[in-house]
Each structure stands twice: as structure tokens, then as C-alpha cells.
C-alpha positions as CSV (number, residue, x, y, z in Angstrom):
1,X,0.0,0.0,0.0
2,X,1.3,3.4,-0.9
3,X,0.4,6.3,1.4
4,X,1.5,9.8,0.6
5,X,0.6,13.0,2.4
6,X,0.8,16.3,0.6
7,X,-0.6,19.7,-0.2
8,X,-3.5,20.1,-2.7
9,X,-2.9,23.5,-4.4
10,X,-6.6,23.6,-5.6
11,X,-8.0,23.1,-2.1
12,X,-7.4,26.2,0.0
13,X,-4.4,24.7,1.8
14,X,-5.8,21.5,3.3
15,X,-3.8,18.4,3.4
16,X,-4.6,15.2,1.5
17,X,-3.9,11.5,1.9
18,X,-3.3,9.5,-1.2
19,X,-3.7,5.7,-0.9
20,X,-3.1,3.7,-4.1
21,X,-4.4,6.4,-6.4
22,X,-7.4,7.5,-4.2
23,X,-7.3,10.9,-2.7
24,X,-9.1,11.6,0.5
25,X,-9.0,14.8,2.6
26,X,-7.4,14.1,6.1
27,X,-10.3,16.0,7.7
28,X,-12.8,13.4,6.6
29,X,-10.7,10.6,8.1
30,X,-10.5,12.3,11.5
31,X,-14.2,13.1,11.7
32,X,-15.1,9.4,11.7
33,X,-16.4,8.1,15.0
34,X,-14.2,5.4,16.4
35,X,-15.1,3.0,19.3
36,X,-12.8,4.9,21.6
37,X,-14.4,8.2,20.8
38,X,-17.9,6.7,21.3
39,X,-16.9,5.2,24.7
40,X,-15.3,8.5,25.8
41,X,-18.5,10.3,24.8
42,X,-20.7,7.9,26.7
43,X,-18.5,8.4,29.8
44,X,-18.7,12.2,29.6
45,X,-22.5,12.0,29.0
46,X,-22.8,9.8,32.1
47,X,-21.0,12.5,34.2
48,X,-23.3,15.2,32.8
49,X,-26.3,13.1,33.7
50,X,-24.9,12.5,37.2
51,X,-24.3,16.2,37.7
52,X,-27.8,17.1,36.6
53,X,-29.2,14.6,39.1
54,X,-27.1,16.0,41.9
55,X,-27.4,19.8,41.5
56,X,-28.6,20.2,45.1
57,X,-25.2,19.3,46.6
58,X,-21.5,19.6,46.1
59,X,-20.1,16.8,44.1
60,X,-16.5,15.7,44.6
61,X,-14.0,15.0,41.8
62,X,-13.6,11.4,43.1
63,X,-17.3,10.8,42.5
64,X,-17.2,12.2,39.0
65,X,-14.1,10.2,38.1
66,X,-15.8,7.0,39.4
67,X,-18.9,7.7,37.2
68,X,-16.6,8.2,34.2
69,X,-14.5,5.1,35.1
70,X,-11.3,7.2,35.0
71,X,-8.7,7.8,37.7
72,X,-9.0,11.2,39.3
73,X,-5.8,12.3,37.6
74,X,-7.0,11.2,34.1
75,X,-10.5,12.6,34.6
76,X,-9.0,16.0,35.6
77,X,-6.8,16.0,32.5
78,X,-9.7,15.1,30.2
79,X,-12.0,17.8,31.7
80,X,-9.4,20.5,31.5
81,X,-9.1,20.1,27.7
């Protein structure tokens, strides 16, 4: 398989990926949902749902990390981004 990345002069500066004669914009490859993205989205949605159900009290980072199935450290890094 031949994979080449380059610049398409006719396409306002966006990069392209060429695989065996087929040209595909890199942006379209990145926008595809992967199982990891889907799982991450489900975890974050679970945290949002948990927060909405507990608006009447203070919720600790440890609780939210447990809901998302992340360590406190990784949950904190993911939320900061």
C-alpha cells in the first residue's frame, strides 16, 4: 500500500492523503467516530447526567471520576481540555 501525504494546491491549503491512487482529505478521516471516541462520549455523558441529578449538593472530583471510570488524575486532565 502506498500512502502519501501532501498539499493540494486547488483546495485552500488543506492536506490530503493518497492511498493507491485514491485521494481523501485528512479531515474526513478524522471526523469518523471510532469506538474509543464513542466510549469517551458515553463516559462524559454519564458524568453530565450524574451532575444534573445532583445539582442540590457539592459533588467531589472522586465521584465524577468514578462515574466516568477514570482515575481522578485522568478525569481531571480530560475535563481541562
